[in-house]
C-alpha positions as CSV (number, residue, x, y, z in Angstrom):
1,M,0.0,0.0,0.0
2,A,1.3,3.4,-0.9
3,Q,2.1,5.9,1.8
4,K,0.8,9.4,1.9
5,P,3.1,11.7,0.0
6,K,5.5,13.5,2.2
7,V,4.3,17.1,1.8
8,D,4.9,20.1,3.9
9,P,1.5,21.0,5.3
10,H,2.1,24.6,4.4
11,V,2.3,24.0,0.6
12,G,-1.4,23.7,0.2
13,R,-3.5,21.9,-2.3
14,L,-1.3,22.6,-5.3
15,G,1.7,21.2,-3.5
16,Y,-0.2,18.1,-2.4
17,L,-1.5,17.5,-5.9
18,Q,2.1,18.0,-7.3
19,A,3.3,15.4,-4.8
20,L,0.6,12.9,-6.0
21,V,1.5,13.5,-9.6
22,T,5.2,13.0,-8.8
23,E,4.6,9.8,-6.9
24,F,2.4,8.4,-9.7
25,Q,5.2,9.1,-12.3
26,E,8.0,7.8,-10.1
27,T,6.6,4.7,-8.5
28,E,7.0,1.2,-9.9
29,S,4.4,-0.3,-7.7
30,Q,1.1,-1.0,-9.5
31,D,-0.8,-0.8,-6.1
32,A,0.7,2.6,-5.4
33,K,-0.2,3.8,-8.9
34,E,-3.8,2.7,-8.4
35,Q,-4.1,4.4,-5.1
36,V,-2.5,7.7,-6.3
37,L,-4.7,7.7,-9.5
38,A,-7.8,7.1,-7.4
39,N,-6.8,10.1,-5.2
40,L,-6.3,12.3,-8.2
41,A,-9.6,11.1,-9.6
42,N,-11.4,12.2,-6.4
43,F,-9.8,15.7,-6.7
44,A,-11.0,15.9,-10.3
45,Y,-14.6,15.8,-9.3
46,D,-14.4,19.0,-7.4
47,P,-14.5,22.0,-9.8
48,S,-12.4,24.1,-7.4
49,N,-9.4,21.9,-8.2
50,Y,-9.6,22.3,-12.0
51,Q,-7.1,25.1,-12.1
52,Y,-4.5,23.0,-10.2
53,L,-5.2,19.9,-12.2
54,R,-4.8,21.9,-15.4
55,Q,-1.6,23.5,-14.3
56,L,-0.2,20.0,-13.4
57,Q,-1.4,18.5,-16.6
58,V,-3.3,15.8,-14.8
59,L,-5.8,15.4,-17.6
60,D,-2.8,14.2,-19.7
61,L,-1.9,11.7,-17.0
62,F,-5.5,10.4,-17.0
63,L,-5.5,10.2,-20.8
64,D,-2.2,8.3,-20.8
65,S,-3.6,5.9,-18.2
66,L,-6.4,4.9,-20.5
67,S,-3.9,2.9,-22.6
68,E,-2.5,1.0,-19.6
69,E,-2.8,-2.7,-19.5
70,N,-3.9,-2.4,-15.8
71,E,-7.7,-2.4,-16.0
72,T,-8.0,-0.7,-12.6
73,L,-5.9,2.3,-13.8
74,V,-8.1,2.5,-17.0
75,E,-11.2,2.4,-14.8
76,F,-9.9,5.1,-12.5
77,A,-9.0,7.4,-15.4
78,I,-12.3,7.2,-17.3
79,G,-14.5,9.1,-15.0
80,P,-12.3,12.1,-14.2
81,T,-11.3,12.4,-17.8
82,R,-14.9,12.9,-18.7
83,S,-15.7,15.1,-15.7
84,I,-12.8,17.4,-16.4
85,S,-13.7,17.6,-20.1
86,C,-17.3,18.5,-19.3
87,R,-16.3,21.1,-16.8
88,R,-13.9,22.7,-19.3
89,G,-16.8,23.8,-21.5
90,A,-19.1,25.0,-18.8
91,S,-18.7,27.6,-16.1
92,R,-19.0,26.5,-12.5
93,S,-22.3,28.3,-12.1
94,S,-23.7,27.4,-15.5
95,S,-26.1,24.5,-16.2
96,A,-24.9,24.4,-19.8
97,A,-24.9,21.1,-21.5
98,C,-21.8,19.0,-21.5
99,P,-19.7,19.8,-24.6
100,V,-18.6,16.2,-24.8
101,P,-21.0,13.8,-26.4
102,T,-22.6,11.6,-23.7
103,R,-21.2,8.1,-23.8
104,R,-23.6,6.2,-21.6
105,R,-23.0,3.0,-23.4
106,C,-19.3,2.8,-22.3
107,C,-19.5,5.0,-19.2
108,P,-22.7,4.1,-17.2
109,R,-21.6,6.1,-14.2
110,S,-21.5,9.4,-16.0
111,P,-21.5,12.5,-13.8
112,P,-25.0,14.1,-13.6
113,S,-23.6,17.3,-15.1
114,C,-23.0,15.5,-18.4
115,T,-26.4,13.9,-19.0
């Protein structure tokens, strides 16, 4: 099991997310990669994190994970990729339709904002 990234508590959310990204990129352990990607995925569902995720190019990390042989990594990358893509085209306070075509056939757990 992966340990919590060693982050100075004063670096804030951006520093914590950076530590997660670094850990994901540097670890060889598949279990650690799964845990870190799951943590990043959880952050991706909160619109207030989008600016940090964009700055750290986490969407690219999710997209790269879609081609992994590890099915758990692929599963953990699908939802946030879609969530971030949907939020990209709509403002936080907008109820605008998702700019990404709905893919309910392959992603049955689509975020409500994208239906």
